[in-house]
N, C-alpha and C positions, 0 to 999 in steps of 0.2 A: 312174631316178636311181641305184639301187644298182648296176645293170650298168655304168653310166658310171664310178662311183667305183671299182668293182672293177678297171676297166681304167685307172685313174689319169688319167682324162680331166680331173678337177677340177684336178690338179696341173699338167697341160699348159695349161689355161686360165689358171690362176694365174700361170704363167710369162709368158703373153701380157700380162697386166695389168702385170707388173713390167718386162718387157723391150721390149715393142713401142713403137716411136716413132710409130706411126700412131694418131692420136686416135680414128678410127672403130673400129679394132681394139680399142683400150683400152675404149671405151664398150661394144662388143658383149661383150667378155670380162668386164667388170664386171657387166653384166646377167646373163650366164651364171652368174657366181660367186654372184650374189644367189640364183639358183635352187638352186645346190649348197649354199648355207648353210642351206637348210631341213633339211639333215641334221646332227644334233648331232656326228657323227664328223668331218664336213668342217669344221664350225666349230671343233672342238677342234684339228684339224690346222692350220688357218689361224692360230689363235691363237699357235701355236708358231713361226710364220714372221714375216716382216716385212711381210706384205701389208697390214696395217692402215695403216701409214704411207703406203703407196702410194695407198690409197683416200683418205686425208686430203689428200694432195697433189692428187689429182683433184678432190676436193670444193672445194678452194681455187681451182680453175681458174675463169677467167672464161668458159670455154666451157660453155654451159648444159647440153648433153647429157652432158658429162663430170661436171659438178657433180651432176646428177640421178642418173646411173648409180652414182656413188660413194655417194651418199646411200642409194640403194636397197640396195646391197651392205652398207653399214655397218649399216643398220637390221636386216637379217637376221643379220649377223655377231654383233651384241651381244645378240640375243634369248636370254634365259636363259643368258648367257655372262658370268659375273662378271669374269673376267680381262680380256677384251676391252673390256667395259663400263667398267671402272675405267681401263684404259689410254687409251681414247678420251676419257673424261671429264677426264683429267689432261693431255691434249694441249694445249699453249699456244694460247689464243684460240679453241679449238674451241667451247666452250660459249657464249662471247660471240657467235660467228658463228651458231651454231645457234639461239639465242634470237632473234637479229636476223632470221632467215629465216622466222619464224612467219607473217608476213603476206604471203608471196610466193604463187606459184601454188598451186592446190589440191593438185597432186601433191607439190610440195615440202613444203607444210604437213603433209600426211598422213604423209609419211616422217619429218619432223621430230618430230611428235607421237609416233610409234612409238619413236624413240630417246629422247625425253624420258621416256616411260613406263618404259623400261628403267633410265634414270638414276635416276628417282624411287624405285626399289626399294632403292637403296643410300643410307644416311644421309649419307655423306660427299659424294656427288654431289648429293643433294637440297639439302643446305646450300649447296653451291656454286651451285646454280641460283638460290637466293634472293639471292645476291650480284649477280645480273643482273636483279633486279626481275621475276622470272618470273610472279608473280601478275597484275600489270596487263597483262602481255603476253598471257598465255593468255586472260584475260577479254575482251580485245579480239576474240578469235576467236569469242566468243559471238554476235557480230553477223554472222558468216559465213552466207551463204545456203546453203552446202553442208551437207547433212545428214550426209554422211560425216565432215566436219570436226567437226561438233557431237558426233557419237557418239564419235569418238576423244578429243575434249576431255573429255567426261563420264567416260570410262574413266580418263583421266589424273588428274583432280582428286583422287579419294580416295587415290591413291598419293602425290600431291604435298603434300597437306594432312593431316598426321597428328598433330603435336604441338599442345598447347594454344596456343602462341605462333603457330604457322602458321595454326591455325584462327581465332585473333583477327585476324590480318592479312587472312585471306581474307574474314572477315565485314566488316571495315572497308572492304574494296574492293567490298562488296555482292555477294560471290561466292555466299553462301547463297541470296540472293533470285534471282540469275541462274540458278542450278541449278534452283530450284523453278519458275521461269518456263518451263523446258523441259517441265514436266509438261503444259503446255497446247499443246505443239507438235502440229501436224496429222499429223506423221509418227509412226506407232505405234512404230517402232524407236527413234527418238530419245526418245520418252516412256518406253519400257522401260529404256533405258540411263540416263536421268535418275533413274528410280526406283531402279535398282541403285546408282547413285552416291550417292544420299541414304542408302540403307540402309548402305552402306559407311562413309560419313562419320559416321553415327549410332552406329557401333560405339565411337567415342570419346564418353565420357559428357559431356564438356564441349561437344562439337559437338552432341550430342543435346539438351542443354538450350537451346542457341542455336536449334536447329531448332524446338523446341517453342515458344519465344517468338516465332518468326517467323509463327506462326498458320496453318501449312499442315497441321496434323494432321487436321483434318476432311476436307480434300481427299484425303489419303492413305486415309482410311476409305472415301470414295466410290470411289476407285480399287480398293480391296480388294473392294468389293461388286460391281464391274463384271464380275468373272469373265472377264477377258480375259487377254492375255499379261502384263499389268502387275500383276494382282491379287496374285499370289504374292510378287512383289518388294515391293509396297506393304505386305503383311503383315509381311515381314521388317523393313522400315524402321520400321513402327509399333512392333514389338516392341522394337527397339533404343532408340527414343525413350522408350517407357514404362519400360524397364529403368533408364534414367537418372533417372527421377522416380517413386519408388515410391509416393508419395502419389497421384499421378495414375493410376498403374497399378492401384492398389487400387480407386480410385474408378471407373475405366473397366471393369476386367475382374473385380474382386472376388477377384483372386488375388495372393498374395505367394508366390513360388516358393522352392525350397530355397536358391537362390543369392542371393535378395533379402534383404539384411541391413538391418534397420530402424534401427540406430543408437540414439542416446540421445534423439532427438526424432522423433516420428511423429504424424501426425494423420489422422483418418478423417472425411472430409467427406460420407460417404454415397455411394450410387451416382450416377454421372454419365452423361449421354448424350454421344454423339460430337460433337454440336453445341455442347456446353457447354465452357467454358474454366475451368481451375483458377485460382483467385484467390489473392492473397497472404493471409496469415493475418489481417491487420488488417481486410480487407474482410469476411471471414467473421465476425469478432468484432463488426463494426458492423451486421450484418444485423438487420432487425426481428425481435425475439424471438417475436412472435406468428405470423410467417409462415415460419419456417424451423426445421429440426431442428438440434440442437446440432452443432458440430464437436468431436469427441472428440479430446483431445490426450493423448499419452503423452510426458512430459518428465521425464527424470531427469538432466539436464545437471548437471555438477559445480558450475559457477559460477552461483550464483543470488543475487538481490538482493531487497531490500525496496523496492517502488514504492508510490507513493500514487496511487490512482485514485479520483477523486471523493471525495477526503479519506479514503479507506479504505485500510488497509494491504493490500498485495498482494504475495505472494512469487512471483517469476518470473525468467525469463531473457530476454535480447534475441535475436530472430531476425536473419537476415541483412539484413532490411529495417528493423531498429531497433524492431520491435514487441515489446511485453512479453508473453511467453508465460507462461501459468500453470505453476507448478511443483508437482508432485504429490509431497509428502513421504511420504505413506503408500505410494505406488507404489514409490518408491525404496527404502524400508525393506523392503517385500515382496520386491523383486527381490534385494536384498542377502541376505536370509535364505534365499530359494530357491536362490540361487547357492551359498551356503555349504553347504546341505544336499547339493546335487548334487556339489559338489567334494570333499565328505568321502568319497565312494565311491572307493576306490583302484583304479587301473588299470581303469577302466570299459571303455575301448575294447578292451583286451586280453580282458576277460571276454566282451564281446559277440562278438569275433572267434572265440573258441573255441566259444561256444555257437551261433553262426550255422550251424554244420554240422548241428545237431540239428533236430528237427521244430519246426514253428511253435508247437505247444502248449508244448513245453519252454521255448522262448524267451519265450513269452508269460508263463508262470508265473514265470520268472526276473525279467522286467521288473516284474512287479507288486510284487516284494519289494525291488528295489534302490532306493537313495535318489533316483536321478534321476527315477523315475516316481512319486515323491510329488508331483512338480510338478503333474500334472493335478489332484490333490486340492487342492493349495494354491490353484491358480487358481480352482477351483470354490468353495472356501471363501471366497475373496476376494470373490466375487460372489453369496454367499448359499447356498452348498452345493448338494446334489443338486437337480435340477429337471427336471420332465417337459417334453416338447415343447409341450404345451398351456399350461403355466404360463409358458413362456419369453416368450410374446408380450406379456404384461402385467407383466413382472417388474421393470421399471425404476421406481424411486421418483421420479416426475416432479415431485412436490411439492418434494423436496430440490433437484432440478436447477433448477427454476424459481426457487427462492429464491436459489440461487447466481447465476443469470443476471441476475436483477433487482438483486441486491446490488452486483455489479460492473459491471452494464450491459454484459455481454459475451455473445457466443454461442459462445465457445470454452471448453469445459468439460473439466476433467481426467477421464480415463476411470475413474479410481478413485473418483470422487465418489459414485456410487450404491452403496448397500449390497447391492443385488441387481441382477443383469443376466443376459441370456440368451446365445444362441449367438454372436452377432457379437462382443460384448465379450470373451467368454471365449476365443474362437478367436484374436482379435487379440492379447490379452494373452499367451496361450500362445506365439504366434509371437515376440512381443517378448522374452519371457524365454528361449525356446529359442535365439534368436540370441545372447544374452549368454553362454550356457554352451556354445556350440558343438554343439548338437544340430541336425542338418539337418531343417528343418521347413518344411512347406508350409501355407499358410492359404488356404482357399477359401470365399468367401461368395457366396450366391446370393440369389434373391428372398425376400421375407418374412423377411429377417434370419436365415435358417438358415445355419449355417457349420460347418466342421469343419477339423481339422488332420490332416495325415499326417506321419509321421516316417520318415526313411530311414536304414537301418543298413548301414554298410559298402558303400553303393552297390548293395546286393543285395536287402535285405528292406525292404518298406514296410508300415507299420502305421498304422491310424487310431486316434486317441486319443479316448476318451470323456470329455467335460468336463461332461456334463449329468446323465443319470439315474444312472449308475454311475461317478462320476469316478475315474479311475485305471485303468480297464479299457482294454486295447488289443486291436485286432482285426487279423488279417492283411488287407491291402487288398482281396484277392479273396474275402473271406469274406462270408457272408450277413449277419452282424452289422454288418460295416463298411458294406455296401450299405444296410442299414436306417438306420444312423446318418447316412450321408452324403446321404440322400434330401433333395434341395433342391426 
């Protein structure tokens, strides 16, 4: 190809497309140009000419071979070519005709999907596609028996469905369910592309929540465990779905990462299996008290009200389902005071940046003194002060918890209610507070309720925070002390 372009053969062929009156010559030249358009330089050269309009005229021809050859050339011309893509998309009636040709022969459909895929990368053209009811038209293709058409369709969907409004429209047309049904396809390549498509859709948090409600998460976990070509893509899809629902992520994985911000309301339902489903808060509240562990809630929402539950006054807030969530006044007071202490330390980030070049021990000693790392001691004091690993297992005052649950007939309990608590409570509270003051923090909970926090400084240094035996001490993440503390 390089040799031909160096000898200007592409320009000679281009002239044949423009000037020849012989239909067969035009068709052959258009097919040859489609090959030349694989070269970015040839695409750029053609963009500066009037060749696109000639291909459009051929595309509008009633002669099938001219129509198909022009479509082939155009699909290669617009690939990663914004100027030609926009020019073609703004050509009068072209999008209307393009969308209308989706249900033609397999070859025409494949080339049409290729062009639509390029159009969907540009907001202005994507919006224009919706003017021609693109969603119902492409979903019709899901009935195609062609595996090649199914693959191209699945690659197109994440580019076409990006905004919350587009996702809503796609869901209303049963698009989410249609994509998931491809996971059961007998063709492994279609299954793989469907998994990729779901993972890309789930990058949007709104779409991820819809996907979660569709009930396919367990199926994705099964695909992840299969260790075939789909398992890695299933893992990515699962990650995106869980990232959009931190309560579920914490229950499923025991991890809240540095980028996971807990907000003003968070609850801990305990470890969940992949076969289980996250319930709404009201269902957790109504579970039989004798048969289930409490659902621990952290709620510091500004707007709170006084409710009457079983003729007893109850201070709380309403969740998105209209359920009355307990409000933790003591927790809010604690977080306000902790935040105030931390924010009193001037130019903390600048000090950290300067000190980060010194040895770990220097940084460690500095952290022990500055106000922000009074926070671990504050968290520990909030749950009963220093505590050994052995004492942590029986640390919660269950009598007080039981009294609260029976008094309000609820299984949802404020996390700050017990006077004493161990690893999991402390680690979760530390993460909750760290998010409020902008400290990059990770919370990891394992079996037997053992948990720890890691903090990240300037995206370079990672430390583990002691909230138990020696609250306030921090250890470099690769140190022996950190390894002992994190042993789950």
